[in-house]
C-alpha positions in Angstrom: 38.6 136.5 20.9 40.0 133.1 21.9 42.9 131.6 19.9 42.0 129.0 17.3 42.4 125.4 18.2 46.0 124.5 18.6 47.1 128.1 19.0 46.6 128.4 22.8 49.9 129.3 24.3 51.4 128.8 27.7 53.1 132.0 28.9 55.2 132.1 32.0 55.8 135.4 33.8 58.6 136.0 36.2 58.2 139.5 37.7 60.4 141.1 40.3 58.8 140.8 43.7 57.6 144.4 44.3 54.1 145.6 43.4 55.1 147.6 40.3 56.6 144.9 38.1 54.1 142.3 39.4 51.1 144.5 38.7 52.6 145.2 35.3 52.7 141.5 34.5 49.2 140.9 36.0 47.7 143.5 33.5 49.3 141.8 30.5 48.6 138.3 31.8 44.9 139.0 32.3 44.6 140.1 28.6 46.3 136.8 27.6 44.1 134.7 29.9 41.0 136.4 28.5 42.2 135.4 25.0 42.3 131.8 26.0 46.0 131.3 26.8 47.4 129.7 29.9 49.4 132.1 32.1 51.7 130.8 34.8 53.3 133.1 37.4 56.7 132.1 38.8 56.4 135.0 41.2 58.0 135.3 44.6 56.2 133.2 47.2 54.7 136.0 49.2 52.2 136.4 46.3 50.6 133.1 47.1 46.8 133.2 46.7 46.8 136.6 45.1 47.3 135.6 41.5 44.9 132.7 41.0 41.8 134.9 41.3 42.8 136.5 38.0 42.9 133.1 36.3 46.6 132.5 36.6 48.5 129.4 37.6 50.7 130.0 40.6 54.0 128.1 40.7 56.0 130.3 43.0 59.6 130.7 44.1 61.5 131.7 47.2 64.3 134.2 46.8 66.0 133.2 50.0 65.8 130.3 52.5 62.4 130.7 54.3 62.6 131.3 58.0 61.3 128.1 59.7 58.8 130.0 61.9 57.9 132.7 59.4 54.3 133.8 59.3 52.5 134.5 56.1 54.1 137.5 54.5 52.5 140.4 52.8 53.0 140.5 49.0 56.4 141.9 48.3 57.5 141.6 52.0 61.0 140.5 50.8 61.6 144.0 49.5 59.6 145.9 52.1 62.0 144.5 54.7 65.0 145.3 52.6 63.9 148.9 51.9 63.1 149.5 55.6 66.6 148.5 56.6 68.2 150.9 54.0 65.8 153.8 54.2 68.4 156.3 55.7 70.2 156.0 52.3 67.4 157.8 50.5 68.4 161.2 51.8 71.8 161.0 50.1 72.7 162.4 46.7 72.2 159.8 44.0 76.0 159.5 43.3 76.6 158.5 47.0 73.7 156.0 46.9 75.6 153.9 44.2 77.8 152.4 46.9 75.4 152.3 49.8 72.1 151.5 48.2 72.2 150.6 44.5 75.0 148.1 44.7 73.6 146.3 47.7 70.2 146.2 46.0 71.7 144.6 42.9 73.5 142.1 45.2 70.3 141.2 46.9 68.6 140.7 43.6 71.5 138.6 42.4 71.4 136.5 45.5 67.7 135.9 44.9 68.3 134.9 41.3 71.0 132.4 42.2 69.0 130.9 45.0 65.9 130.2 42.9 67.6 129.1 39.7 67.1 125.3 40.4 63.4 125.9 41.2 62.9 127.9 38.1 64.3 125.1 36.0 61.8 122.7 37.6 58.9 125.1 36.9 59.9 125.4 33.3 60.2 121.7 32.9 56.8 121.2 34.5 54.8 123.7 32.4 56.9 123.7 29.2 55.9 127.3 28.3 55.9 128.7 24.8 57.1 132.1 26.0 58.8 133.2 29.2 58.5 136.8 30.1 60.8 138.5 32.6 60.2 141.9 34.2 63.2 142.4 36.4 66.6 144.2 36.5 68.8 141.1 36.8 68.9 138.0 34.7 67.5 134.6 35.6 69.4 132.2 33.2 66.8 129.5 33.5 64.3 131.7 31.7 66.5 132.5 28.7 68.2 129.1 28.2 64.9 127.1 28.0 63.3 126.0 24.8 60.8 128.8 25.1 60.9 132.2 23.4 62.2 134.9 25.8 60.7 138.3 26.2 62.1 141.0 28.4 60.0 143.7 29.9 61.4 147.0 31.2 58.9 148.5 33.6 61.6 150.9 34.9 62.6 154.2 33.4 64.1 153.4 30.0 67.4 155.0 30.9 68.0 151.4 32.1 68.4 150.6 28.4 71.9 152.2 28.3 73.3 154.2 25.5 75.0 157.4 24.5 73.4 160.8 24.7 71.3 160.1 27.7 71.8 160.6 31.4 73.1 157.7 33.5 70.3 155.6 35.0 69.7 156.2 38.7 71.3 159.6 38.5 68.3 161.9 38.2 70.5 164.3 36.2 69.0 166.6 33.5 68.9 165.4 29.9 70.0 168.8 28.7 73.1 169.1 30.8 75.8 166.4 30.7 77.7 167.9 33.6 78.3 165.1 36.0 77.4 162.2 33.7 81.0 160.9 33.3 81.7 161.2 37.0 78.5 159.3 37.9 79.5 156.5 35.5 83.0 156.3 36.9 81.5 155.9 40.3 79.1 153.3 39.0 82.0 151.3 37.6 84.0 151.7 40.8 81.2 150.4 43.0 79.7 147.8 40.6 82.3 146.3 38.4 83.3 143.4 40.8 79.6 142.5 41.3 79.0 142.7 37.6 81.9 140.4 36.8 80.9 137.8 39.3 77.3 137.8 38.1 78.4 137.7 34.5 80.6 134.6 35.2 77.7 132.9 37.0 75.2 133.6 34.2 77.6 132.1 31.6 78.2 129.0 33.8 74.4 128.5 33.6 74.5 128.6 29.8 73.5 132.3 29.3 75.4 134.7 26.9 77.8 137.3 28.3 76.2 140.3 29.9 76.6 143.6 28.2 78.9 146.0 29.9 77.4 147.7 33.0 74.2 145.7 32.6 72.8 143.0 34.9 70.0 141.9 32.6 70.1 140.3 29.1 67.9 141.7 26.4 66.0 139.4 24.1 67.2 139.1 20.4 63.5 138.6 19.5 61.3 141.1 21.5 61.8 143.5 24.3 59.0 145.6 25.7 59.4 148.8 27.7 56.6 150.8 29.3 57.0 154.6 28.9 54.9 157.3 27.2 56.2 158.7 24.0 55.9 162.1 25.6 58.5 161.3 28.2 60.8 159.0 26.1 64.5 159.5 25.2 64.5 157.9 21.7 65.3 161.2 20.1 68.7 161.1 21.8 69.1 157.3 22.0 67.3 155.4 19.2 66.6 151.7 19.9 66.9 148.7 17.5 64.0 146.8 16.0 63.8 144.3 18.9 62.5 147.1 21.2 58.8 147.9 21.4 57.5 150.8 23.4 54.1 150.5 24.9 53.0 154.0 26.1 51.2 152.6 29.1 50.1 149.3 30.5 47.2 150.0 32.9 45.8 146.8 34.4 42.0 146.3 34.3 41.8 144.2 37.4 41.3 146.9 40.0 37.9 147.3 41.7 36.0 150.5 41.1 36.9 153.3 43.6 34.1 155.5 44.9 35.3 158.9 46.3 33.9 159.3 49.8 31.0 161.9 49.8 32.9 164.1 52.3 35.7 164.5 49.8 33.6 164.5 46.6 31.5 167.5 47.9 34.2 170.1 48.2 34.5 173.9 47.8 35.1 175.2 44.3 38.6 176.3 45.0 39.6 172.9 46.5 41.4 170.3 44.5 41.2 166.5 44.9 44.8 165.1 45.4 46.0 161.5 45.4 49.0 160.9 47.6 51.0 157.7 47.1 54.7 156.9 47.8 54.2 153.3 46.6 54.2 150.1 48.7 57.8 150.6 49.7 58.1 154.4 50.1 55.0 154.5 52.3 56.9 152.4 54.9 58.8 155.6 55.7 56.4 156.7 58.4 58.1 159.9 59.2 58.0 161.2 55.6 54.4 160.0 55.1 53.2 161.7 58.3 54.9 164.9 57.4 53.2 165.0 54.0 49.9 164.2 55.6 50.3 167.0 58.2 51.3 169.6 55.6 48.4 168.7 53.2 46.0 168.5 56.2 46.5 172.2 56.7 45.4 173.1 53.2 41.9 173.7 51.8 42.3 170.7 49.4 41.0 167.2 49.8 43.4 164.3 49.8 43.1 160.5 49.2 46.1 158.7 50.8 47.5 155.3 49.9 48.7 154.5 53.4 50.8 151.4 52.7 51.8 148.5 54.9 52.1 150.5 58.1 48.7 152.3 57.7 47.8 151.7 61.4 50.7 154.0 62.4 49.5 157.0 60.3 47.1 159.7 61.4 45.0 161.3 58.6 43.7 164.8 58.8 39.9 165.6 58.5 40.2 166.6 54.9 41.5 163.1 54.0 40.5 159.5 53.3 42.7 156.6 52.8 43.5 152.9 53.2 46.5 150.6 53.3 45.9 149.7 49.6 43.7 151.5 47.1 42.6 150.6 43.5 44.9 153.1 41.9 43.9 152.7 38.3 40.2 153.4 39.1 41.0 156.1 41.6 43.4 158.2 39.6 41.0 159.3 36.8 38.9 161.0 39.5 41.6 163.3 41.0 43.1 166.6 39.9 46.8 166.1 41.0 49.0 163.1 41.9 51.8 163.4 44.5 54.0 160.4 43.9 57.4 158.8 44.6 58.0 158.5 40.8 57.7 154.8 40.5 57.4 153.8 36.9 53.9 152.4 37.2 52.5 155.5 39.0 54.3 157.9 36.6 53.0 156.2 33.5 49.5 155.8 34.9 49.4 159.5 35.8 50.4 160.3 32.2 47.8 157.7 30.9 45.0 159.5 32.8 46.4 163.0 32.1 47.3 164.1 35.6 50.0 166.6 36.6 52.4 165.4 39.2 54.5 166.4 42.2 57.3 163.9 42.4 59.3 163.1 45.6 61.8 160.4 44.5 63.3 158.0 47.0 65.5 155.5 45.2 66.4 153.7 42.0 64.8 155.1 38.8 62.4 157.3 40.7 65.0 160.1 40.4 65.0 159.7 36.6 61.2 159.8 36.4 61.0 162.8 38.7 63.6 164.7 36.6 61.9 163.8 33.3 58.5 164.9 34.5 60.0 168.2 35.8 62.2 169.1 32.8 59.4 168.5 30.3 56.9 170.5 32.3 54.4 167.8 33.4 54.9 168.5 37.0 57.3 169.5 39.8 60.2 167.6 41.3 60.9 168.3 45.0 63.8 167.3 47.2 62.1 164.5 49.2 63.8 165.1 52.5 64.9 168.7 52.1 61.8 170.6 50.8 60.2 173.3 52.9 56.5 173.1 53.8 55.8 176.0 51.5 57.6 174.3 48.6 54.9 171.6 48.6 51.9 173.8 49.2 53.0 176.3 46.6 53.6 173.5 44.1 50.1 172.1 44.8 48.4 175.5 44.4 50.3 176.4 41.3 49.6 173.1 39.5 46.0 173.1 40.4 45.6 176.6 39.2 47.4 176.0 35.9 44.4 175.3 33.7 46.6 175.4 30.5 48.7 172.5 31.9 45.7 170.6 33.1 44.1 170.9 29.6 47.4 169.9 28.0 47.6 166.8 30.3 44.0 165.8 29.5 44.8 165.8 25.8 48.0 163.8 26.3 46.2 161.3 28.5 43.5 160.8 25.8 46.2 160.2 23.2 48.1 157.7 25.4 44.9 155.8 26.2 44.1 155.6 22.4 47.4 153.8 21.9 46.1 150.9 24.1 49.5 149.8 25.4 48.1 147.0 27.5 46.7 145.1 24.5 49.7 146.0 22.3 52.0 144.5 24.9 49.9 141.3 25.2 49.8 141.0 21.4 53.6 141.3 21.1 54.0 138.4 23.6 51.3 136.4 21.8 52.9 137.0 18.4 56.3 136.0 19.7 54.9 132.7 21.1 53.0 131.8 18.0 56.0 132.5 15.7 58.3 130.6 18.0 56.0 127.6 18.1 55.7 127.7 14.3 59.5 127.7 14.0 59.8 124.6 16.1 61.2 126.3 19.3 64.8 126.6 20.3 66.4 128.5 23.2 68.3 131.7 23.5 71.0 131.9 20.9 74.4 131.5 22.3 
């Protein structure tokens, strides 16, 4: 239903450049466009031309000085390049990655935020949004100091919302065993405090409030949205205040319909249909991808492979089909098992469609998602670079044969879908905008 006359809002989204957060915002934005609101994307410039087909206004930003002779980049190329350069770090324990991967990643994000701050202020002045929505892990002061209402989205594992009684974010440590939590946080402070202090000072110079301790992102005093199923959540150990709203899933409805190729659809009764995806960034690790393909190629099962940006370098087995990109949200309902890196979008979508998972985490919150899925019995976590071939094939056979788990997952998926997180999230943003307009506006409270 379209908003009444005078109630149409302008909503500006600023997602982090990778596919996960951007797709998350696309799903919410499309619901708002369909309701008659104007949606502007201040996304990273490699998304040029990919957002307007959904009815969005593109007013894009660079996160670094563009190379004078740079060719058109793939969407998210900024981070594909960064991940490729740091891929050897993924085999290290998470505590060691704090210094060699997590801190440099934060610094790269901060560099992007400081670079595009003037451009963001121009975009906000040009469109005068009623609501600005940020889905990122570092703050952009221009977004929260404008006259618009400010909404934060967390499309990472909600351990990012720090608190007592829960494992440290990025650790992948069990929720039921606090061994190592304090040591991990000490190492986080050792490796991140100087970066945090410098960023906090810069944010305050731009007019933003002080950053909370250990956090690189401000929360909104009005409305914060996080995307995570109730079945995986940590709120029993770390309750959240009333500004936080969980949406159990946020599955975009913009993907084209996927048709399983006949050679995979017609399979033996004892063969499962598996979806393999390490995400747009993880799939750039050609050695890991080819190993997974080779192992699964020797099984009786059928496999659909999301091959990623280096698809032409991969060799699929005869029991497989794949492409560089696939419409994941229409493909996933048709499979029996998902093998994933544990990105938040894929994890929550697998829960949304009721699919058990094998999780091979690579970086960031993927360890936390992998551990949560494993410890709650919704799948299996494997050591991404240390598993034996039999570890993977045994996990596949065991999960496919576990009819009780598959029935349980199907019930959970139906429950999650009934909660309609996508529209709930869009309604929260819409409500914030209408209330803000009715109150006469005003920026982030100092």
